[in-house]
Structure formats: C-alpha cells, structure tokens
C-alpha positions in Angstrom: 5.6 38.3 -68.3 2.1 39.4 -67.8 1.3 42.3 -65.2 -0.8 41.8 -62.2 -4.3 43.0 -62.6 -5.1 45.6 -60.0 -6.9 44.7 -56.9 -10.8 45.3 -56.4 -11.9 47.9 -54.0 -15.3 48.1 -52.5 -15.7 51.2 -50.4 -18.6 51.5 -47.8 -18.9 55.2 -46.4 -20.2 55.7 -42.9 -23.5 57.5 -42.7 -22.7 59.7 -39.9 -19.0 60.6 -40.2 -16.3 61.2 -42.9 -14.9 57.8 -42.4 -15.1 55.0 -45.0 -14.3 51.0 -44.8 -12.0 50.2 -48.0 -12.2 46.3 -48.6 -9.3 45.5 -51.1 -9.5 42.3 -52.6 -6.7 40.7 -54.6 -5.2 38.2 -55.2 -8.2 35.7 -55.1 -9.4 34.9 -51.6 -7.1 37.8 -50.0 -8.9 40.8 -48.6 -7.3 43.7 -46.6 -9.7 45.8 -44.4 -8.8 49.5 -44.2 -10.3 52.5 -42.7 -10.1 55.7 -44.7 -10.5 59.4 -43.4 -12.3 61.1 -46.4 -11.4 64.4 -45.1 -7.5 64.0 -44.6 -7.0 61.1 -47.1 -5.3 58.9 -44.3 -5.7 55.2 -44.5 -5.4 52.8 -41.7 -4.8 49.3 -42.5 -6.6 46.7 -40.2 -6.2 42.9 -41.1 -5.9 40.6 -44.0 -8.4 37.6 -44.4 -7.9 34.6 -46.5 -11.6 34.4 -47.3 -14.3 35.8 -49.6 -16.1 38.7 -48.0 -19.3 39.3 -49.5 -18.9 43.2 -49.7 -22.7 44.0 -50.5 -23.7 42.3 -47.2 -21.1 44.2 -45.2 -21.2 47.7 -43.4 -19.6 50.4 -41.4 -21.3 52.0 -38.4 -22.4 55.6 -38.6 -19.7 56.7 -36.4 -16.9 54.7 -37.9 -16.2 52.5 -34.9 -17.6 49.0 -35.9 -18.2 46.8 -39.1 -20.0 44.0 -40.0 -18.7 41.6 -42.5 -20.1 38.4 -44.1 -17.4 35.7 -45.3 -16.9 32.5 -46.5 -13.9 30.0 -46.7 -13.6 26.6 -47.4 -17.3 25.8 -47.6 -17.9 27.6 -44.1 -19.6 30.9 -43.7 -20.0 33.5 -41.0 -21.2 37.0 -39.9 -19.0 39.1 -37.6 -19.0 42.2 -35.8 -15.7 43.8 -35.1 -14.0 47.3 -34.5 -13.2 49.0 -37.7 -10.9 48.4 -39.6 -9.8 45.1 -37.8 -11.5 41.9 -38.7 -11.0 40.0 -35.5 -14.5 39.2 -34.4 -16.1 40.7 -31.2 -19.0 38.4 -31.9 -19.1 35.6 -34.6 -22.3 34.0 -36.1 -21.3 30.7 -38.0 -23.7 29.7 -40.9 -24.0 26.5 -43.0 -24.7 28.4 -46.2 -24.3 31.7 -48.0 -27.9 31.9 -48.6 -28.5 34.7 -45.8 -26.0 36.4 -43.8 -24.2 39.7 -43.0 -26.1 42.8 -41.9 -26.0 46.7 -41.7 -26.0 49.6 -39.2 -29.3 51.8 -39.2 -28.6 55.5 -39.4 -29.0 55.4 -35.5 -26.3 52.8 -35.2 -28.3 49.6 -34.3 -27.4 46.2 -35.8 -29.5 44.5 -38.6 -28.5 40.9 -39.1 -29.7 40.1 -42.6 -32.1 37.1 -42.6 -30.7 35.7 -39.3 -32.9 36.9 -36.7 -31.4 39.0 -33.6 -29.1 38.0 -31.0 -28.7 39.8 -27.7 -26.4 40.7 -25.9 -24.3 42.4 -28.4 -20.6 43.8 -28.0 -19.6 47.3 -27.1 -23.1 48.1 -26.0 -24.3 47.9 -29.7 -28.0 47.3 -29.9 -30.0 45.2 -32.2 -32.0 47.0 -34.6 -35.8 46.3 -35.2 -36.3 43.3 -37.5 -37.9 45.5 -40.3 -35.2 48.1 -40.2 -34.1 46.7 -43.6 -35.4 44.1 -45.9 -33.9 40.9 -45.6 -31.9 40.0 -49.0 -30.9 36.6 -49.8 -29.9 34.7 -53.2 -26.5 36.3 -53.9 -24.9 39.8 -53.5 -27.4 42.6 -53.4 -30.5 40.9 -54.4 -33.7 41.6 -52.9 -34.2 45.0 -51.2 -31.3 44.9 -48.7 -28.5 46.5 -50.6 -30.6 49.1 -52.3 -32.1 50.0 -48.9 -28.5 50.4 -47.7 -27.8 52.8 -50.4 -31.1 54.7 -49.9 -29.8 55.2 -46.3 -26.8 57.0 -47.9 -29.0 59.4 -49.9 -29.3 57.4 -53.3 -32.6 56.9 -55.0 -34.0 53.4 -55.7 -35.1 54.4 -59.5 -36.2 51.0 -60.6 -35.9 47.2 -60.5 -35.8 44.6 -58.1 -33.5 41.6 -57.3 -31.0 41.4 -60.3 -31.7 44.8 -62.1 -31.5 47.5 -59.5 -30.9 50.9 -60.8 -29.9 53.8 -58.4 -29.3 57.6 -58.9 -27.8 60.4 -56.7 -27.5 64.3 -57.3 -23.8 65.2 -57.6 -22.5 68.8 -58.4 -23.1 71.1 -61.4 -26.3 69.6 -62.2 -25.2 66.4 -62.9 -26.9 62.9 -61.8 -24.9 60.0 -60.9 -26.3 56.6 -62.1 -25.5 53.2 -60.9 -26.5 49.8 -62.2 -25.1 46.3 -62.0 -23.8 43.7 -64.2 -23.5 40.1 -63.6 -21.1 37.6 -65.1 -18.3 35.1 -64.1 -14.8 36.2 -65.1 -11.4 34.8 -63.8 -10.2 36.4 -60.7 -13.0 39.1 -61.1 -16.2 39.8 -59.1 -19.7 38.3 -60.2 -21.0 41.6 -59.7 -19.8 44.8 -61.2 -20.9 48.4 -60.6 -21.6 50.3 -63.7 -21.7 54.1 -63.3 -22.9 56.8 -65.6 -23.1 60.7 -65.3 -26.0 62.4 -67.1 -26.9 66.2 -67.4 -29.3 67.6 -69.9 -29.4 64.8 -72.2 -25.6 64.2 -72.2 -24.5 61.0 -70.7 -20.8 60.0 -69.7 -20.0 56.3 -69.2 -17.6 56.1 -66.3 -15.8 53.1 -67.4 -13.6 51.2 -64.6 -15.2 53.1 -61.7 -16.0 50.6 -59.0 -17.2 53.1 -56.4 -18.2 56.7 -56.6 -19.8 59.2 -54.2 -20.2 62.8 -54.1 -17.6 64.7 -52.2 -17.6 68.8 -51.8 -17.1 70.1 -55.4 -16.5 66.6 -57.1 -16.7 63.1 -56.8 -14.4 60.4 -54.9 -13.9 57.3 -56.8 -12.4 53.9 -56.6 -10.6 52.7 -59.9 -7.3 51.0 -61.1 -6.6 49.8 -57.5 -6.7 53.5 -56.0 -8.9 55.9 -54.6 -9.2 59.4 -56.7 -10.8 62.8 -56.5 -12.6 63.9 -59.5 -13.2 67.7 -59.6 -16.1 69.0 -61.2 -15.4 71.9 -63.7 -17.3 73.3 -66.7 -18.5 71.3 -68.5 -18.2 68.2 -66.6 -15.7 66.2 -64.6 -12.0 66.9 -64.5 -8.8 65.1 -64.4 -8.8 62.4 -61.5 -6.3 63.2 -58.5 -5.0 60.3 -56.7 -5.8 60.1 -53.1 -4.4 56.8 -52.0 -2.7 53.5 -54.0 -3.7 50.2 -52.8 -1.8 48.3 -55.7 1.4 47.4 -53.9 -0.2 45.9 -50.8 0.8 42.4 -49.8 -0.5 39.9 -47.3 0.8 40.4 -43.7 -0.2 38.7 -40.6 -1.5 41.4 -38.1 -3.0 41.1 -34.7 -5.8 43.4 -33.5 -5.3 45.6 -30.6 -8.2 43.8 -28.7 -9.0 40.3 -27.9 -11.7 38.6 -29.9 -12.6 35.5 -31.9 -10.5 34.2 -34.7 -12.5 32.8 -37.5 
C-alpha cells in the first residue's frame, strides 16, 4: 500500500498585516482555503473547492479581509473576489480561457484585475486600481511581470529574468539572502511550477529542498513543506531545526457554507 503524497501548500501573506492565505491542494482538483494568523499560529478553515486554483494569479488584501482567486473547472474559468478565507464569490467574472485572469491588491488595497480590464462597482466598497498598477501577465502562472511585481510589493527583489526564468531574492536574518527561482515540468498530481529556494551567505549556499514557500519572520523564516507550516530559527552558523506550526496533511473535503450570501461558481 502506497502512502498518499502530502498536499501542496501555496501561501500568500498580506502586505499590511500578519495574516496569510493558505491554499491547500490535494488530491487533484480539491483545494481548501485557510486564513493563517502568522503571529498566533491559528488557522481558520474557509471552504473547499473542486477546481484548479491558479495560485500565482490569486491574492490576499493588505488587511487580510478579502481575497482574489482565479480558478478553472471542466473547461470553465473564472476570477472571483470573496471575503477571506471563504471561496463563495461576492463578485464573479466568468472567462472563456485561462490566457488571462485573476488579480492582485495594491498596497493601498485597491483591486487590479489581470488582463481583464476594470469593473465597477465592486463589493464591500473595494475600489478598482489603476490599470497600470501591475503589469498584466498571461501565458501561464507567473509569466510576464505580474507575479514578480506582486512579490516586489512584499519586499522581494527582482534580480533577473522575464517570463519563464524569473529569479527573486530577499534579505533574511544573520546576513543570509533567500533566493527564489522556478522549475517547470509536468508530473503526476504535482504542480507544473515548483518554487526552488536557496540560502546564501559569504559564498556558502544551502539548497532548501522541499520548501514550497518561505518568508522572513522575526529571527528566522516561516516555511511550507511536507504539507505543513514550520518556523525555522536562525542560529550560528545558519538555519536551525524546523518547528511545526500547523499540519494540513489529514484534512479531508467537507462541504461548508460561507457566513454571507454570495455567488456559487
């Protein structure tokens, strides 16, 4: 009997507070949305969606109250704005392809729709962002300047590359620098886009195999790996033993209703 692989985790930290959206994927075409308080470690489950969410075109508002997701199911695609961590749409933009779609929040909390123009009015007094707030990205997940621009808004530096070979980096504790690049490849039940992290300091390089997400947090890093969230403290001479924050492995699909009326996709 083969063991089930751990779920994939994609984490989107808010720009203006210590909340983060966690998209937990697994098995195939099953995604759970959760809101994580990075200070307390508390995780609030929102809803499950039987669809493919394009994580690199989804976002959490700076105050952690709203989210944008781009999803596809049975040949239909859509962009939706909802109240985090719930997936029931407050407003819903159906699309006939995945060539464009999704969106992001500006640091001021305004809504940028990726490649789809602007829509007004928006729910909950949200405001549309200027059309040049981010570069529109099409052709896949992070290609073009859209996803790197979202990362730059979170303090990452765009070191090199465009479209398929983007490389990003960020200063982290004790003189280390965290580097991020992307690997592409079709593998059964796995993402076609993998995040590859390395740590560098004074000529020393550590490849962080298995890390799906990493961000600076106080005296170390918070990471996603093996279906869980972890804190990695930094000591001398480098990263220490990971300490588990929350385990998502044993979650199973359940039907949940949002605490508000909305549009069911």
